[in-house]
C-alpha positions in Angstrom: 7.3 83.9 3.0 6.0 82.8 -0.4 8.5 79.9 -0.5 7.5 78.8 3.0 3.8 78.8 1.9 4.5 76.7 -1.1 6.6 74.3 0.9 3.9 74.0 3.5 1.3 73.4 0.8 3.3 70.6 -0.7 3.9 69.1 2.8 0.2 69.3 3.7 -0.8 67.4 0.6 1.9 64.8 1.2 0.8 64.3 4.8 -2.8 64.0 3.8 -2.0 61.3 1.2 0.2 59.5 3.8 -2.1 59.5 6.8 -5.5 58.6 5.4 -5.3 54.8 5.6 -3.7 54.5 9.0 -5.5 52.5 11.7 -5.0 51.7 15.4 -6.3 48.9 17.7 -7.7 49.3 21.2 -7.7 46.2 23.4 -9.6 45.2 26.6 -9.5 41.9 28.5 -11.8 40.3 31.1 -9.3 40.3 34.0 -7.1 43.0 35.4 -3.5 42.1 34.6 -2.9 38.6 36.1 -3.9 35.2 34.7 -3.3 31.6 35.7 -1.5 29.3 33.2 -4.2 27.5 31.3 -6.8 30.1 31.8 -8.4 31.5 28.6 -8.0 35.2 27.9 -11.3 36.6 26.7 -11.5 40.2 25.4 -12.5 42.7 22.8 -10.7 44.7 20.2 -11.7 47.9 18.5 -10.2 48.9 15.2 -10.0 52.7 14.9 -9.4 55.1 12.0 -6.3 56.9 13.2 -7.4 60.2 11.5 -11.1 60.4 12.6 -11.0 58.4 15.8 -14.1 56.4 14.6 -14.3 52.6 14.2 -12.8 51.3 11.0 -13.8 48.4 8.8 -11.1 48.6 6.1 -9.6 45.2 7.0 -11.8 42.1 7.5 -9.1 40.1 9.3 -7.7 41.1 12.7 -4.8 39.1 14.0 -4.3 38.5 17.8 -0.9 37.2 18.8 -0.2 35.8 22.2 3.6 36.3 22.9 5.9 35.1 25.7 7.7 38.4 26.1 10.5 37.0 28.3 11.5 34.4 25.6 10.4 36.3 22.5 8.2 33.4 21.3 4.8 33.3 19.7 2.5 31.0 21.8 -0.9 31.4 20.1 -2.4 33.2 17.2 -6.1 33.7 16.3 -7.8 35.5 13.5 -11.1 37.4 14.2 -13.5 39.3 12.0 -14.5 42.7 13.3 -18.1 43.8 12.8 -18.4 47.6 12.6 -14.8 47.7 13.9 -15.5 45.6 17.0 -14.4 42.0 17.6 -14.6 39.5 20.4 -11.7 37.0 20.9 -10.5 34.2 23.1 -6.9 33.0 23.5 -6.1 29.8 25.4 -2.9 30.0 27.4 -0.5 27.1 27.7 -0.7 25.4 31.1 2.9 24.0 31.3 5.1 27.1 31.2 6.7 28.8 34.3 5.4 32.2 35.3 6.0 34.7 32.4 4.9 38.0 30.9 2.4 37.6 28.1 1.8 40.3 25.5 -1.4 40.4 23.4 -0.6 42.1 20.1 -3.4 43.0 17.7 -3.0 44.2 14.1 -4.4 44.0 10.6 -2.5 43.2 7.5 -2.5 46.8 6.4 -1.1 48.0 9.7 2.1 45.9 9.0 3.1 48.7 6.6 3.7 50.9 9.6 5.9 50.5 12.8 4.9 47.6 15.1 4.8 50.1 18.0 1.5 51.2 16.6 -0.1 47.7 17.0 -2.6 47.3 19.7 -0.9 45.7 22.7 -1.5 44.8 26.3 1.0 43.0 28.7 -0.3 40.5 31.2 1.3 38.4 33.9 0.7 34.7 33.6 1.3 32.8 36.8 2.2 29.1 36.9 0.2 27.0 39.3 3.5 26.2 41.1 3.7 29.8 42.1 0.0 30.3 43.0 0.6 30.5 46.7 3.6 32.8 46.5 3.0 35.9 48.7 3.4 39.4 47.1 6.7 41.0 47.9 6.9 44.2 49.9 6.7 47.2 47.5 8.7 49.7 49.5 12.2 50.8 48.6 12.3 49.4 45.0 15.8 50.3 43.7 16.3 52.5 40.7 17.4 50.3 37.8 16.9 52.6 34.8 17.1 56.4 34.3 15.6 58.0 31.2 16.3 61.7 30.6 15.2 63.8 27.7 15.4 67.5 26.8 12.1 69.0 25.9 13.4 71.2 23.1 15.3 68.6 21.2 19.1 69.3 21.7 20.9 71.0 24.6 22.4 74.2 23.2 25.0 76.2 25.1 23.4 79.3 26.7 19.8 78.4 25.8 17.3 77.5 28.6 15.9 74.0 28.2 13.6 71.8 30.3 14.8 68.3 31.2 12.3 65.5 32.0 13.6 62.6 34.1 12.0 59.2 34.6 13.3 56.7 37.2 12.2 53.0 36.8 12.7 50.0 39.0 13.9 46.6 38.0 10.3 45.8 36.7 10.2 48.8 34.5 7.7 50.6 36.8 8.2 54.2 37.8 9.6 54.6 41.3 10.4 57.7 43.5 14.0 58.7 43.7 16.1 61.7 44.7 19.2 63.1 43.1 20.8 66.1 41.3 22.3 67.4 38.1 26.1 67.2 38.2 28.4 69.3 36.0 31.9 68.3 34.8 33.3 71.0 37.0 32.0 69.0 40.0 29.3 71.5 40.8 25.8 70.4 41.8 23.4 72.5 39.8 19.8 71.3 40.4 18.2 69.0 43.0 15.8 66.4 41.6 13.0 64.4 43.2 10.8 62.1 41.1 7.2 61.5 42.2 5.4 58.1 42.7 5.4 57.6 38.9 9.1 58.2 38.7 8.7 61.6 37.0 10.4 64.9 37.5 11.4 68.0 35.5 14.0 70.7 35.9 15.3 73.7 33.9 18.9 74.0 32.8 20.9 76.6 31.0 23.8 74.4 29.8 27.4 75.6 29.2 30.0 73.9 26.9 30.7 71.0 29.2 29.4 67.5 30.2 26.6 66.9 32.6 25.2 63.9 34.5 22.0 63.1 36.3 22.6 61.2 39.5 19.5 59.5 41.0 19.8 57.3 44.2 23.5 56.8 43.4 23.0 55.7 39.8 24.5 58.1 37.2 23.6 58.7 33.5 25.1 61.2 31.1 23.0 64.0 29.6 23.0 64.5 25.8 26.1 66.4 24.7 25.8 70.2 24.6 25.9 71.8 21.1 27.6 75.1 20.5 24.9 76.3 18.2 21.3 75.3 17.5 17.6 75.9 18.3 15.4 75.0 21.2 11.6 74.6 21.4 9.9 75.1 24.8 6.2 74.7 25.6 4.1 76.0 28.5 0.9 74.0 28.3 -0.2 74.3 31.9 -0.1 78.0 33.1 -2.7 79.6 30.8 -6.2 78.3 30.6 -7.0 79.8 27.2 -3.8 79.3 25.3 -0.5 77.4 24.9 2.7 79.4 24.9 5.6 78.2 22.7 9.0 79.8 22.9 11.7 79.2 20.2 15.3 80.3 21.0 18.2 80.3 18.5 21.9 80.5 18.9 23.6 80.5 15.5 26.1 82.4 13.4 24.5 85.2 11.3 22.5 83.6 8.5 19.4 84.1 6.4 18.2 80.6 7.1 14.4 80.3 7.9 12.9 77.8 10.3 9.3 76.7 10.2 7.2 76.0 13.3 4.3 73.6 12.6 1.3 72.6 14.7 -0.2 69.3 13.5 -2.7 66.7 14.7 -2.9 63.2 13.3 -1.0 64.3 10.1 -3.2 67.4 9.5 -1.4 70.8 9.7 -3.4 73.1 12.0 -1.2 76.2 11.8 2.4 77.2 11.0 4.8 80.1 11.1 8.2 81.0 9.7 11.0 81.9 12.1 14.1 83.7 11.1 17.0 81.7 12.5 19.0 84.8 13.4 16.1 86.0 15.7 17.2 85.1 19.3 13.7 84.6 20.7 10.3 84.0 19.1 7.1 83.5 21.1 3.8 82.0 19.8 0.5 81.8 21.6 -1.9 79.0 20.4 -5.6 79.3 21.3 -6.7 76.1 23.0 -10.1 76.5 21.3 -8.5 76.1 17.9 -7.0 72.7 18.7 -8.9 69.4 18.4 -9.0 66.9 21.2 -6.2 64.3 21.5 -2.5 64.3 20.8 -1.0 67.4 19.1 2.5 67.6 17.8 4.5 70.8 17.9 7.4 70.6 15.4 10.3 72.9 14.5 12.1 72.1 11.2 14.8 73.8 9.1 14.6 74.5 5.4 15.9 71.0 4.6 12.8 69.6 6.4 15.1 68.3 9.2 13.5 68.1 12.5 15.2 70.3 15.1 12.7 69.8 17.9 9.3 68.0 18.5 7.0 68.1 21.5 3.6 66.5 22.1 0.8 68.0 24.1 -2.6 66.6 25.0 -6.0 68.3 24.9 -8.9 66.4 26.6 -12.4 66.2 25.2 -14.5 69.1 26.4 -16.9 68.5 29.3 -20.2 67.2 28.0 -18.8 65.7 24.8 -20.2 62.4 23.5 -16.9 60.7 24.3 -15.4 62.0 27.6 -12.3 59.8 27.5 -10.0 60.2 24.5 -7.6 57.2 24.6 -4.3 58.9 24.9 -2.2 55.8 24.6 -3.2 54.8 21.1 -0.8 56.9 19.2 2.1 56.5 21.6 5.0 53.9 21.7 4.4 53.3 25.4 1.2 53.3 27.4 0.6 56.0 30.0 -0.6 55.4 33.6 -3.3 57.6 35.1 -1.5 61.0 35.5 -2.2 64.5 36.6 -1.8 67.4 34.0 1.7 68.1 35.2 2.7 64.5 35.1 1.1 64.0 31.7 2.9 67.0 30.2 6.2 65.6 31.5 5.5 62.0 30.3 4.7 63.2 26.8 8.2 64.5 26.4 9.5 61.0 26.9 7.0 59.3 24.5 7.1 59.0 20.7 4.1 59.3 18.4 4.2 56.1 16.5 2.1 57.1 13.5 2.2 60.9 13.3 5.7 62.1 14.4 7.5 64.2 11.8 10.0 61.5 10.9 7.2 58.9 10.5 5.0 61.1 8.3 7.9 61.9 6.0 9.3 58.3 5.8 9.8 56.9 2.3 7.3 54.0 2.7 6.5 51.1 0.5 3.0 49.5 1.0 3.9 45.8 0.9 0.8 44.6 2.8 -2.6 45.1 1.4 -6.0 45.3 3.2 -7.7 42.0 3.5 -11.5 41.3 3.0 -11.3 37.7 4.3 -8.9 34.8 4.8 -6.1 34.8 2.2 -3.9 32.0 0.9 -1.0 32.3 -1.6 1.7 30.2 -3.1 3.8 29.1 -6.1 3.2 26.6 -8.8 6.0 24.8 -10.7 6.5 21.8 -12.8 7.8 18.6 -11.1 11.3 19.4 -12.4 10.9 22.8 -10.7 10.7 24.7 -14.0 8.2 27.6 -14.4 4.7 26.7 -15.5 5.0 29.1 -18.4 1.2 29.9 -18.6 -1.7 30.6 -16.2 -2.9 27.4 -14.4 -6.3 26.9 -12.7 -5.9 26.1 -8.9 -8.7 24.6 -6.8 -9.0 24.5 -3.0 -11.2 22.2 -1.1 -11.7 23.2 2.5 -13.1 20.5 4.7 -14.1 21.3 8.4 -12.1 19.3 10.9 -13.3 17.6 14.1 -16.9 17.9 15.2 -17.5 21.3 13.6 -21.2 21.2 12.6 -21.4 25.0 11.9 -19.1 24.9 8.9 -19.5 23.2 5.6 -17.2 21.9 2.9 -16.1 24.8 0.6 -14.7 24.9 -2.9 -12.6 27.8 -4.2 -11.0 28.3 -7.6 -8.2 30.7 -8.6 -5.9 31.2 -11.6 -2.2 31.6 -11.3 -0.2 34.1 -13.4 2.3 32.9 -16.1 5.0 32.7 -13.4 2.9 30.3 -11.3 2.0 32.8 -8.5 -1.6 32.2 -7.2 -3.7 33.7 -4.4 -7.1 32.9 -2.9 -8.6 36.1 -1.3 -11.7 37.1 0.6 -12.5 33.6 1.9 -15.3 33.7 4.5 -14.2 30.8 6.6 -14.7 30.2 10.3 -13.0 27.5 12.3 -10.3 25.0 11.3 -10.2 23.2 8.0 -8.2 20.5 6.2 -7.2 22.2 2.9 -6.6 20.3 -0.3 -5.0 22.1 -3.2 -5.1 20.8 -6.8 -3.5 22.2 -9.9 -2.8 20.3 -13.2 -0.5 21.2 -16.1 -2.0 19.1 -18.8 -2.7 15.7 -17.2 0.2 16.0 -14.7 -0.2 17.5 -11.2 1.7 20.7 -10.6 4.1 21.1 -7.7 2.5 23.4 -5.1 4.4 25.4 -2.5 2.4 27.5 -0.1 3.8 30.8 1.2 4.7 30.5 4.9 2.5 32.6 7.2 4.7 35.4 8.2 4.5 37.0 11.6 5.8 40.5 12.5 9.2 40.4 14.3 9.2 39.4 17.9 12.0 40.6 20.2 12.7 39.0 23.6 12.4 41.5 26.5 13.0 39.6 29.7 11.8 41.4 32.8 11.8 40.0 36.4 8.4 39.0 37.7 6.9 41.8 39.9 5.2 39.7 42.5 3.5 42.8 43.9 1.0 42.6 41.0 -0.3 39.3 42.3 -3.7 39.3 44.1 -3.8 37.6 47.4 -2.9 33.9 47.6 -6.4 32.8 48.5 -7.9 34.4 45.4 -5.4 32.6 43.1 -6.1 29.3 44.9 -9.8 29.7 44.4 -9.4 30.6 40.8 -7.1 27.6 40.2 -9.5 25.2 41.8 -12.4 26.6 39.8 -10.4 26.2 36.6 -9.5 22.6 37.4 -13.1 21.7 38.2 -14.3 23.3 34.9 -11.6 21.6 32.9 -12.4 18.2 34.4 -16.1 18.6 33.8 -15.5 19.6 30.1 -13.0 16.7 29.7 -15.6 14.2 31.0 -18.2 15.6 28.7 -15.9 15.7 25.7 -14.7 12.1 26.5 -18.3 10.8 26.4 -19.0 12.5 23.1 -15.7 11.3 21.6 -16.4 7.7 22.7 -19.8 7.6 21.0 -18.5 9.3 17.9 -15.5 6.9 17.7 -17.7 3.8 18.1 -20.0 5.1 15.3 -17.1 5.8 13.1 -15.6 2.4 13.6 -18.9 0.7 12.8 -19.4 2.7 9.6 -16.0 3.3 8.0 -13.3 2.1 10.3 -10.4 4.2 11.5 -7.0 4.0 9.8 -4.3 3.7 12.4 -0.8 5.2 12.1 1.4 2.7 10.4 4.8 3.7 11.8 6.0 5.0 15.1 9.8 4.7 15.0 12.1 7.1 13.2 13.0 5.7 9.7 16.5 4.3 9.1 16.8 6.5 6.0 14.7 8.9 4.0 14.9 9.5 0.3 13.7 13.0 -0.6 11.6 13.9 -3.6 14.7 15.5 -5.2 16.6 12.2 -4.7 13.7 10.2 -6.3 13.3 12.5 -9.2 17.0 12.6 -10.0 16.3 9.3 -11.8 13.8 11.1 -14.1 10.1 12.0 -13.8 8.8 9.9 -16.6 9.5 6.4 -15.2 7.8 4.2 -12.7 9.1 3.7 -9.1 9.5 -0.1 -9.6 12.2 0.5 -12.1 14.3 2.7 -9.8 13.6 1.3 -6.4 16.1 -1.7 -6.7 19.1 0.7 -6.8 18.0 2.1 -3.4 17.7 -1.4 -1.9 20.6 -3.1 -3.5 23.3 -2.4 -0.9 20.8 -3.0 1.9 19.8 -6.4 0.6 23.4 -7.3 0.3 23.5 -7.4 4.2 21.2 -10.4 4.1 23.0 -12.5 1.5 23.1 -15.4 3.9 19.2 -15.4 3.8 17.5 -17.2 1.0 15.1 -14.3 0.4 15.1 -11.2 2.6 11.6 -10.0 3.4 10.7 -6.6 2.0 7.3 -5.0 2.8 5.8 -2.1 0.9 3.4 0.6 2.2 1.9 3.4 0.1 0.4 6.3 2.1 0.5 4.1 5.2 -1.6 1.3 3.5 0.2 -2.1 3.4 0.4 -3.6 -0.1 -0.7 -7.2 -0.6 2.3 -8.0 -2.8 5.9 -7.8 -1.6 6.8 -6.0 -4.8 5.6 -2.9 -6.6 4.5 -4.7 -9.7 0.8 -4.7 -8.9 0.6 -1.1 -7.4 3.3 0.8 -9.1 3.7 4.5 -8.6 4.9 7.1 -11.1 8.1 8.7 -10.0 6.6 12.2 -10.5 3.9 11.4 -7.8 6.4 10.5 -5.0 6.8 13.0 -2.2 9.4 11.1 -0.2 10.3 7.5 0.8 11.0 6.3 4.4 13.0 3.1 4.8 12.7 1.1 8.1 15.3 -1.5 8.6 16.1 -3.5 11.8 13.9 -1.2 14.0 10.7 -1.7 15.9 8.5 -1.1 12.8 10.4 -3.7 10.7 9.9 -6.2 13.5 6.2 -5.3 13.8 5.6 -6.3 10.2 8.0 -9.4 10.4 10.3 -7.9 7.7 13.9 -7.2 7.2 13.1 -4.0 5.4 9.9 -1.9 5.2 9.6 0.7 2.4 7.0 3.4 3.2 6.2 5.5 0.1 4.3 8.8 0.5 2.7 10.3 -2.6 1.6 13.8 -3.4 -1.9 12.8 -4.5 -3.1 11.0 -1.4 -0.7 11.7 1.5 -1.7 10.7 5.0 -0.1 13.6 6.7 -0.7 12.1 10.2 1.3 9.1 9.2 4.4 11.1 8.2 7.2 11.4 10.6 7.6 14.9 12.3 9.6 17.2 10.1 9.1 15.2 6.9 8.8 17.3 3.8 5.2 17.8 2.7 4.1 18.1 -0.9 2.2 21.3 -0.2 -1.1 20.2 -1.5 -2.6 19.2 2.0 -2.4 21.5 4.9 -4.3 23.0 7.9 -6.3 26.1 7.0 -7.2 28.4 9.9 -10.3 30.6 9.4 -11.8 33.3 11.6 -12.5 32.5 15.3 -16.2 32.5 16.1 -17.1 35.2 18.6 -18.8 34.3 21.8 -21.8 36.6 21.7 -22.6 35.9 25.3 -19.7 37.9 26.5 -19.1 41.7 26.4 -16.2 43.6 27.8 -15.9 47.3 28.3 -12.9 49.0 26.7 -10.6 50.7 29.2 -8.6 53.0 26.9 -5.7 50.6 26.6 -3.6 49.8 23.6 
């Protein structure tokens, strides 16, 4: 017993250290479950401390991903800043996609250290206008597409009673009623089964050393294999109003092995007991009054800390408590519909606790992602020959608001890299969209800057047929679509008037630089190719070798016409002598020959040079390599304080 106490003490400390920083996100949106393509999704997110259940403010940045689940593609991404754990958000849906399932996924940077199943999420149906008048299909007689079956006590052990929970789902992944039976390898029908309107049913089975199948509406699935020896954990959480009865049965060869039965909630051990493995039956009664509200895990482990059985139960908040509705879904890998106590008990056998299961709490985890107190930006510096910088370098970031944003102002940030050239800007309090300009110098020469790409948690395609039963009536969709078009037209007219006045004013004051090239270049010389001639020279000295064989095509002409553009600005001279460029400042070179752009400028060859110090990014062809010093910087989305949405206990 002493060794068990010491082992439990060490595990308790380990669990406490592991579970303190864990958070969850609860989502709510302004409509039920169906949106029209092009409609904005407006909603609210609540960041919750997974241990206390209170709102959490550890991370300042909350990411909201809008995902096309059927194709596994990220459609939109916004960053919001929660205040006291609460954040408003708006996501604009694309209006050109066919009907699809959209999943909203909410998480902080710190949450990425844990399974993605713990992210806040909500799945919606987005209907294309082309399908707006499609009538809902009849909902009766949906066929059984998937059968899920799981033993309550972990494994099936020969001669030991176990409870099986069965879930039948239709082609849309929704629970559907079905009838069937348990079939033994001998051909005997053992137990009749009938799932309810949520597709749930349970049955007891004392297995023997043979194979078994569950047959539901003609569809068959094999039960887990029967083990000759082992242990089974069973729980009765419905019969007794004052207690929960747990039974542990063992069938093993004579041994002095000791098992441990643990009751834990959100990583905190509430009680435990040792169980001699040679004891055939052990019964424990747990007082309901000693358990906190929420999800509770009952775990049976051996002396090697290997999980033999794990079962979740749920205790609701007491009547009259400040919070009557404990959000059951938050800790689970799959959401739960509204269920009766019996259905909830069965459904919890099929679910997994994403943050506080035994395996998750004891996982060997590395905390790669840190908590964020603002917008972050990181990257790598190098010399122009890609050699390390060798010493810390000062890096400056100028963030200039884009468009007609009058609420933001130009910001300057300064950071210092380490000796290897790694740099990071942290805790930036930016709202809206900015044009970012990075500058770093090694002596008098600009350093080469590479920004880290913004990583997104993995997305897996999960195509599911559209359940047209979820659609509201056709008249409702038509009215919503007409309202959306009217609003969009009114906003477009208003925006067009404003844009026209702003454009006229801009033309009068400063002029507007037009894009110089529209056609794809005939050839592109990358920065690496330019620098292969050395970084110390001037471009005029190396450019002839790139044009020599091209000019040879025009030997019958007295003097082929070559035009030069630098950063989309045409040079007055037809040579680089007057506006020469150091090789080290060239990002890439586009050559236009015998195409529409060459004809536009009445030339045989047009040379478009793009530099790292003053690149007109809009003028670059799509996919052209950028120098990394100019980029689009996305800040927090501004909350619409006029809207408030009640949370509905969804995750």
